[in-house]
C-alpha positions in Angstrom: 4.5 56.1 -309.4 1.7 57.0 -307.2 3.4 57.9 -304.1 1.9 59.6 -301.0 4.1 61.1 -298.3 2.3 61.8 -295.0 4.2 63.4 -292.2 2.2 63.6 -289.0 3.0 64.5 -285.4 0.5 61.9 -284.2 -1.7 59.4 -285.8 -5.4 60.1 -286.3 -7.5 58.1 -283.9 -9.1 55.8 -286.5 -5.6 55.0 -288.1 -4.2 54.5 -284.7 -6.8 51.8 -284.0 -6.2 50.2 -287.4 -2.4 50.1 -286.7 -3.0 48.8 -283.3 -5.1 45.8 -284.6 -2.4 45.2 -287.3 0.2 45.2 -284.6 -1.7 42.7 -282.4 -2.0 40.4 -285.4 1.2 40.9 -287.3 4.1 42.8 -285.6 6.6 40.5 -284.3 10.4 41.3 -283.3 12.3 41.8 -286.6 14.4 38.8 -287.3 17.8 38.5 -288.8 17.7 38.5 -292.5 17.2 35.0 -294.0 19.7 33.2 -296.3 18.3 33.1 -299.7 19.6 31.3 -302.7 23.2 32.1 -301.7 22.8 35.9 -301.6 22.7 36.0 -297.9 19.2 37.5 -297.5 15.8 37.5 -298.9 16.3 41.4 -299.2 19.7 41.2 -300.8 19.1 42.5 -304.3 21.5 41.6 -307.0 23.1 44.1 -309.4 21.9 44.3 -313.0 24.4 46.8 -314.5 27.6 44.7 -314.9 29.8 47.2 -313.3 29.5 49.7 -310.3 26.1 49.3 -308.8 24.3 48.6 -305.4 23.9 45.0 -305.9 24.6 42.8 -302.9 27.1 40.5 -304.8 30.4 42.2 -306.0 32.6 40.7 -308.7 35.9 40.3 -306.8 37.8 39.3 -309.9 37.5 42.8 -310.9 37.0 44.8 -307.6 38.9 44.7 -304.4 37.5 43.0 -301.4 37.2 45.5 -298.7 37.7 43.5 -295.7 41.0 43.6 -294.0 44.2 45.7 -294.4 44.7 47.4 -297.8 48.3 48.2 -298.6 48.4 51.5 -300.4 51.6 52.9 -302.1 51.6 56.5 -302.7 53.7 57.8 -305.7 54.1 61.5 -306.3 54.6 62.4 -310.0 55.7 65.5 -311.8 56.0 66.2 -315.6 58.6 67.7 -318.0 56.1 70.7 -318.3 55.0 70.9 -314.6 58.0 70.3 -312.3 57.3 69.5 -308.8 59.2 72.0 -306.6 57.7 71.2 -303.0 60.1 69.3 -300.9 59.5 67.7 -298.4 56.1 66.6 -299.6 54.5 67.7 -296.4 51.6 69.6 -297.8 50.7 66.7 -300.1 51.0 64.1 -297.3 49.0 66.3 -295.0 46.1 66.5 -297.5 45.8 62.6 -297.5 46.0 62.4 -293.7 42.8 61.4 -292.2 41.7 59.1 -295.0 42.8 55.9 -293.1 41.1 57.0 -289.8 37.9 58.0 -291.7 37.7 54.5 -293.4 38.5 52.8 -290.1 35.4 54.4 -288.4 33.1 53.9 -291.4 33.8 50.4 -291.6 33.7 49.7 -287.8 37.4 48.6 -288.0 36.8 46.0 -290.8 38.9 47.9 -293.3 42.3 49.4 -292.7 44.1 51.6 -295.2 47.9 51.1 -294.7 49.0 54.2 -296.7 52.6 54.4 -297.2 55.0 56.7 -299.2 57.9 54.5 -300.3 59.8 57.2 -302.2 59.5 60.7 -300.6 60.4 62.6 -303.8 59.1 63.3 -307.2 58.9 60.7 -309.9 59.2 62.1 -313.3 56.5 61.1 -315.9 57.8 60.5 -319.4 55.3 62.9 -321.1 54.1 66.5 -320.6 50.9 66.7 -318.5 49.0 68.0 -321.3 49.8 64.9 -323.4 47.8 62.5 -321.2 44.4 63.9 -322.5 43.1 64.2 -319.0 39.4 64.8 -319.2 36.0 63.5 -317.6 34.9 60.4 -319.5 38.3 59.7 -321.0 39.0 56.0 -322.1 40.0 53.3 -319.8 43.0 52.7 -322.1 44.1 56.3 -321.7 43.8 55.9 -318.0 45.7 52.7 -318.1 48.5 54.3 -319.9 48.8 57.0 -317.3 48.9 54.4 -314.4 51.5 52.4 -316.2 53.8 55.4 -316.9 53.6 56.5 -313.3 54.3 53.2 -311.8 57.0 52.3 -314.4 58.7 55.5 -313.6 58.4 54.7 -309.8 60.0 51.3 -310.2 62.8 52.7 -312.1 63.3 55.0 -309.1 63.7 51.8 -307.0 60.3 51.8 -305.6 59.3 48.1 -305.1 55.8 47.8 -306.3 55.1 44.3 -305.1 54.0 44.9 -301.5 51.1 47.1 -302.4 47.4 46.1 -303.2 46.8 49.5 -304.8 48.3 52.8 -305.6 47.6 56.6 -305.1 49.1 58.5 -307.8 49.4 62.2 -306.8 50.5 64.8 -309.3 52.3 68.1 -308.4 50.1 71.1 -307.8 51.7 72.7 -310.8 50.1 70.3 -313.3 46.8 72.1 -314.0 46.0 69.6 -316.8 45.5 66.8 -314.3 42.2 68.3 -313.0 39.9 65.7 -311.5 40.4 62.5 -309.6 39.3 59.3 -311.2 39.8 55.6 -310.2 41.5 53.0 -312.3 39.8 49.5 -311.9 41.3 46.5 -313.6 39.9 44.8 -316.6 40.8 41.1 -316.2 40.7 40.8 -319.9 43.3 43.4 -320.4 45.8 42.9 -317.6 48.0 45.9 -316.5 51.5 44.6 -316.2 54.3 46.9 -315.0 58.0 46.0 -314.9 59.1 46.1 -311.4 62.8 46.9 -311.6 63.8 46.4 -308.0 62.7 42.7 -308.2 63.4 42.1 -311.8 59.9 40.8 -312.5 56.5 41.9 -313.6 53.8 43.2 -311.3 50.1 43.0 -312.0 48.4 46.3 -311.2 44.8 46.0 -310.1 43.6 49.4 -308.8 44.9 52.9 -308.6 43.4 56.3 -307.5 44.9 58.9 -309.9 44.5 62.3 -308.0 43.9 65.5 -309.8 44.0 69.1 -308.6 40.4 68.8 -307.2 42.2 66.9 -304.1 42.9 70.4 -302.8 39.3 71.1 -302.8 37.9 68.0 -301.4 40.7 67.0 -299.0 41.4 63.5 -297.7 37.8 62.3 -298.2 38.2 62.2 -301.9 40.6 59.2 -301.1 37.9 57.4 -299.2 35.4 58.1 -302.1 37.7 56.8 -304.8 39.0 53.9 -302.7 35.2 52.7 -302.4 35.0 52.6 -306.1 37.7 49.8 -306.0 35.3 48.1 -303.6 32.5 48.3 -306.2 30.5 51.3 -304.9 28.9 53.6 -307.6 28.7 57.3 -307.6 25.7 58.7 -305.9 25.8 62.2 -307.2 24.2 62.9 -310.5 26.3 63.0 -313.8 24.0 65.7 -315.2 21.8 68.4 -313.9 21.8 69.2 -310.1 24.6 67.0 -309.0 23.3 66.4 -305.4 19.6 65.9 -306.0 19.7 62.2 -305.2 21.2 61.9 -301.8 22.5 65.4 -300.7 25.2 65.1 -298.2 24.1 61.8 -296.7 26.8 59.6 -298.2 30.4 60.1 -299.2 29.6 58.5 -302.7 27.3 61.6 -303.3 28.7 64.9 -301.9 32.2 64.2 -300.7 32.1 67.4 -298.5 28.6 66.6 -297.1 27.7 67.1 -293.5 26.9 63.5 -292.9 29.1 61.4 -295.3 29.0 58.1 -293.7 28.3 55.4 -296.3 24.6 54.3 -296.3 23.9 51.1 -294.2 22.9 49.4 -297.5 26.4 50.0 -298.7 28.0 49.0 -295.4 26.0 45.6 -295.8 27.2 45.2 -299.4 30.7 45.8 -298.3 30.5 43.2 -295.4 30.8 45.8 -292.7 27.2 45.0 -291.5 26.2 41.3 -291.3 22.8 39.7 -292.1 22.0 39.6 -288.5 22.0 43.4 -288.5 19.4 43.6 -291.2 15.6 43.6 -290.5 14.3 42.1 -293.8 10.6 42.4 -294.9 10.3 40.7 -298.2 6.7 39.5 -298.1 3.4 41.0 -296.7 4.0 41.4 -292.9 4.8 44.0 -290.4 8.0 44.3 -288.2 9.1 46.6 -285.4 12.8 47.2 -285.4 15.0 49.3 -283.2 17.9 50.7 -285.3 21.3 51.6 -283.8 22.7 54.8 -285.1 24.8 53.8 -288.1 27.7 55.7 -286.8 28.2 53.4 -283.8 29.8 50.1 -283.5 28.2 47.0 -282.0 25.8 44.3 -283.1 22.4 45.9 -283.2 20.2 46.3 -286.2 21.4 49.0 -288.8 18.9 48.9 -291.5 15.2 48.0 -292.0 14.7 46.7 -295.6 11.3 46.5 -297.4 11.8 44.8 -300.7 9.6 45.9 -303.5 10.9 44.1 -306.6 13.7 42.1 -308.2 16.1 45.1 -308.1 14.2 47.7 -305.6 13.7 48.2 -302.0 13.0 50.9 -299.6 15.5 51.2 -296.5 15.4 52.9 -293.4 18.4 53.7 -291.1 19.1 55.7 -288.1 21.6 58.6 -288.5 23.2 60.4 -285.4 25.6 63.4 -285.1 28.6 61.3 -284.2 32.0 60.2 -285.6 32.1 60.4 -289.4 28.6 62.1 -289.3 29.6 64.6 -286.5 28.5 67.6 -288.6 25.0 66.1 -289.4 22.5 68.8 -290.2 19.6 66.6 -288.9 19.3 63.4 -287.0 16.7 60.7 -287.0 15.5 58.1 -289.7 16.7 58.5 -293.2 14.5 56.7 -295.7 15.7 56.0 -299.2 15.0 53.9 -302.3 17.5 51.5 -303.8 17.4 50.3 -307.3 20.2 48.0 -308.3 19.4 48.2 -311.9 20.3 51.9 -312.1 23.9 52.6 -313.3 26.5 54.8 -311.4 25.7 58.5 -311.5 22.1 58.1 -312.3 20.5 57.6 -308.9 20.8 54.1 -307.7 20.0 55.4 -304.2 17.6 58.2 -303.8 16.7 59.7 -300.4 12.9 60.0 -299.8 11.9 63.6 -299.0 9.9 64.5 -295.8 7.6 67.4 -296.2 7.7 67.8 -292.5 11.4 68.1 -292.3 13.0 71.1 -290.7 14.2 74.1 -292.9 17.8 74.2 -293.7 20.1 76.6 -292.1 23.6 77.8 -292.6 25.4 75.7 -295.3 22.8 72.7 -295.0 20.7 72.0 -298.0 17.1 70.9 -298.0 18.0 67.4 -298.7 20.5 67.3 -295.9 17.4 67.9 -293.5 15.4 64.9 -294.7 15.1 62.8 -291.5 11.9 61.3 -290.1 10.9 61.8 -286.4 8.6 59.9 -284.2 4.9 60.1 -285.3 5.8 60.6 -288.9 5.6 58.1 -291.7 6.2 57.5 -295.3 3.9 55.5 -297.6 4.1 54.3 -301.1 0.7 53.2 -302.2 1.9 51.5 -305.4 4.6 49.5 -303.7 2.3 48.8 -300.8 4.8 49.9 -298.2 4.7 52.1 -295.1 7.5 53.1 -292.7 6.4 54.6 -289.4 8.9 56.1 -286.9 7.7 55.1 -283.5 10.5 56.3 -281.2 13.9 57.8 -280.9 16.7 58.4 -278.3 20.2 59.5 -278.4 21.6 56.5 -280.2 18.6 54.5 -281.7 15.4 55.0 -283.6 12.5 52.6 -283.7 10.6 52.0 -286.9 7.6 49.9 -287.9 7.8 48.6 -291.5 4.7 47.4 -293.2 4.2 45.5 -296.5 0.6 44.6 -297.6 
């Protein structure tokens, strides 16, 4: 793609005159996104992968609707070859503390994780930890068998499974074979039934996060990352090569430990945390001015400016501030990224646009963590006929002009 990126501290005089003329003719206050063919907006791109993607529509026959209270049952498991010795389970429970508060902040209070431990002791799995063939890329059937074993054992210990929407299955720290943390998402064609001994009935299990030993590295945010998979969000880190080349630390679905891990505004829109009235949509040739409220703050202001470029592609601009879930942000200002809903999970469905004029990284910040755009700078994609110009900034907002010609 022929892309030119042109950061400037100020506009050249000739270009400033051209822009002024365009503004006089074209710029109008950005309007709420228009309803379009039932999708909610002319800028609401639909998914094309059939599974986890950034498409606006989510298949809630498979994934979990994120709105409202999600009742999460935590089951702690050990194995014949890896006995759980830590009681009480304080260190394990402390590791998950914070997940609910983080999700509440990220969702502006629209998603509540009610995380409960119905049985504060170890539940013994029927097989050795090494017999579960735990490995990245293992089959859905292998994963399903682990979930069924864990929840069947919990029910046998008189845990009533019926009140819960989903489960967190946490292994003893001595089970080295259970290394990473994947998410189990139901397949409606192959239902996961578990005998619920306390009620003498079958329970259909839809979703579970099966933690591994990496939980001790990532901390509670791994629960928020994996739970978001049950909502339909894809991975934004790369499955090969430099893992964090797509979004750096700008989104929890990328680097869990990133300095500014708030979910992108595009994802908040997909999840229903941001409404159409908070989306400035530019789907045809025109020019809009939009004041964007920092993504971290509540309220009703605009949160993202979208310029649609194709059936599955768009550029998005959003305002990021060092507050709440993004308190550790390495840089503040406008983050610009490209969305492609035809790209599969782990292959870059969202990619942050680099700014050659960004500040150099310091401390533990990476170059991609610094990629914000400041007043007087602009991004332009000549092939897509898109320009995004940052016009102003204050403590809680940024103003952008979006152009499509």
